[in-house]
C-alpha positions in Angstrom: -42.0 105.0 -17.5 -38.7 103.8 -16.1 -38.4 100.1 -15.3 -35.9 97.5 -14.1 -36.4 93.9 -15.3 -35.3 90.9 -13.2 -34.4 87.7 -14.9 -32.7 84.4 -14.2 -32.5 82.6 -17.6 -32.9 82.8 -21.4 -34.8 86.1 -21.3 -37.3 85.6 -24.1 -39.9 87.7 -22.3 -37.3 90.3 -21.7 -36.6 90.3 -25.5 -40.3 90.7 -26.2 -40.5 93.6 -23.8 -37.4 95.2 -25.3 -38.8 94.9 -28.8 -42.1 96.5 -27.7 -40.6 99.1 -25.4 -41.1 102.2 -27.5 -44.7 101.3 -28.3 -45.6 100.7 -24.7 -44.0 103.9 -23.3 -41.3 101.9 -21.4 -37.7 102.8 -20.7 -35.7 99.9 -19.4 -33.1 101.4 -17.1 -31.4 98.1 -16.2 -31.6 94.3 -16.2 -30.6 92.5 -13.1 -30.0 88.7 -12.7 -29.1 86.3 -10.0 -27.5 84.0 -12.6 -24.2 85.1 -14.2 -24.8 82.8 -17.2 -28.4 84.0 -17.9 -28.6 84.6 -21.7 -31.0 87.5 -20.9 -28.0 89.5 -19.8 -26.5 89.2 -23.3 -29.8 90.3 -24.8 -29.7 93.4 -22.6 -26.1 94.2 -23.5 -26.9 93.9 -27.2 -29.8 96.3 -26.6 -27.4 98.7 -24.8 -29.2 98.3 -21.5 -27.2 98.3 -18.2 -26.9 94.9 -16.6 -26.1 93.8 -13.0 -25.3 90.3 -11.8 -25.9 89.8 -8.1 -24.3 86.6 -6.7 -26.6 85.0 -4.1 -23.6 83.1 -2.7 -22.1 86.3 -1.5 -25.0 87.1 0.9 -25.9 85.3 4.1 -29.7 85.8 3.9 -32.4 86.6 1.3 -32.9 89.9 3.1 -29.3 90.8 2.6 -29.4 89.9 -1.1 -32.7 91.9 -1.6 -31.4 94.9 0.4 -28.5 95.1 -2.1 -30.9 94.8 -5.0 -33.1 97.5 -3.5 -30.1 99.8 -3.4 -29.3 99.2 -7.1 -32.9 99.6 -8.2 -33.5 102.8 -6.1 -30.5 104.4 -7.9 -32.5 104.3 -11.1 -35.6 106.0 -9.7 -37.8 103.5 -11.4 -41.6 103.3 -11.5 -42.1 99.6 -12.2 -40.3 96.4 -11.6 -40.9 93.6 -14.2 -40.2 90.0 -13.3 -39.4 88.1 -16.5 -38.4 84.5 -15.5 -36.9 85.6 -12.2 -36.5 82.4 -10.2 -35.8 83.7 -6.7 -38.6 84.2 -4.2 -38.7 87.9 -3.2 -38.5 88.8 0.5 -41.3 90.7 2.2 -38.7 93.4 2.7 -38.4 93.8 -1.1 -42.1 93.5 -1.8 -43.1 96.1 0.8 -40.4 98.5 -0.5 -41.9 98.4 -4.0 -45.5 97.7 -3.1 -47.8 98.0 -6.1 -44.9 98.4 -8.5 -44.0 94.7 -9.2 -45.4 92.8 -12.1 -44.9 89.1 -12.8 -45.9 86.6 -15.5 -46.5 83.0 -14.6 -46.9 80.0 -17.0 -50.3 78.8 -15.7 -53.9 79.9 -15.3 -53.5 81.0 -11.7 -54.6 80.2 -9.1 -53.9 76.8 -10.7 -50.3 75.6 -10.5 -48.3 78.2 -8.6 -44.5 77.3 -8.5 -42.7 75.1 -11.0 -43.4 72.4 -13.6 -46.7 74.0 -14.5 -47.0 72.4 -17.9 -46.5 68.9 -16.8 -48.8 69.4 -13.9 -51.6 70.6 -16.2 -51.1 67.5 -18.5 -51.0 65.2 -15.5 -54.3 66.6 -14.3 -55.9 66.0 -17.7 -56.7 69.7 -18.1 -58.1 70.8 -21.4 -56.8 74.3 -21.1 -53.7 76.0 -19.8 -52.1 79.4 -20.3 -50.3 82.4 -18.8 -51.2 84.9 -16.1 -49.9 88.4 -15.3 -50.3 89.5 -11.7 -49.2 92.0 -9.2 -46.6 90.5 -6.8 -47.5 90.2 -3.1 -46.0 88.0 -0.4 -48.0 85.0 -1.4 -46.0 83.0 -4.0 -47.7 83.5 -7.4 -50.7 84.5 -5.4 -51.0 88.3 -6.0 -54.0 89.9 -7.6 -54.6 88.6 -11.2 -54.5 91.2 -13.9 -54.9 89.3 -17.2 -54.7 85.8 -18.7 -54.2 84.1 -22.0 -55.5 80.6 -22.7 -54.2 77.8 -24.8 -55.8 74.4 -25.6 -54.1 71.3 -24.4 -54.1 68.7 -27.3 -53.9 65.0 -26.7 -50.4 64.9 -28.2 -49.1 67.8 -26.2 -46.0 67.3 -24.1 -44.6 69.6 -21.4 -42.2 71.0 -24.0 -44.8 71.6 -26.7 -47.2 73.2 -24.2 -44.4 75.4 -22.9 -43.8 76.7 -26.5 -47.5 77.5 -26.9 -47.8 79.3 -23.6 -44.6 81.3 -24.2 -45.9 82.6 -27.5 -49.0 83.9 -25.6 -46.7 85.4 -22.9 -44.8 87.4 -25.5 -48.0 89.3 -26.5 -49.8 89.4 -23.1 -47.0 90.9 -21.0 -46.2 94.0 -23.2 -49.9 94.7 -23.4 -50.3 94.6 -19.6 -47.1 96.6 -19.0 -48.6 99.3 -21.4 -51.7 99.5 -19.2 -49.4 100.2 -16.3 -47.3 102.8 -18.0 -50.5 104.6 -19.1 -51.4 104.7 -15.3 -54.6 102.7 -16.2 -53.5 99.7 -14.1 -53.0 100.1 -10.4 -52.9 98.1 -7.2 -55.4 99.6 -4.7 -56.1 98.0 -1.3 -54.4 94.8 -2.6 -56.8 94.7 -5.5 -55.9 95.1 -9.2 -57.9 97.9 -10.8 -58.1 99.1 -14.4 -59.4 102.6 -15.2 -60.6 102.6 -11.5 -62.6 99.4 -11.8 -61.8 96.2 -10.0 -60.5 93.6 -12.4 
């Protein structure tokens, strides 16, 4: 199944997906970033994957930016869009255009801690557990239907940095697994609900 991956930074989840691509029936058609210096673009180039940098400063509105991104993505005739550390909020225009085809991974046990600084927020709340969530993307920020989660234990000596490392390790196995469900057509968004083999998750 053909995919475009959107990134903004280091691209470690991108690398994990690239490493697993053959085994999860995924063809990465392109990697797009809103950050010219994103190391993930280099990872894609090393993997002989087409890359695109879209400069947000050249667009007056988010819709204008996303309209250009839609044009680029539509040129590849993709079947799934994978957000891997993409730090821009997608417009309703974009989300509706690719409804049911956008996956995201978030570093918390949603619905807890949408947005940023999730690891420190979990520590500050004295949580005993934390983790990562893969979900379908809808207009509500980090609020789309949850597909699957991985849990880590928060130890007394954990810092935001150490917790981030533990969560990222889980992300690298969780995301390819969920993407494979999608490429096998087992995972679908139906009536704004995540389903697996026809059953509500």
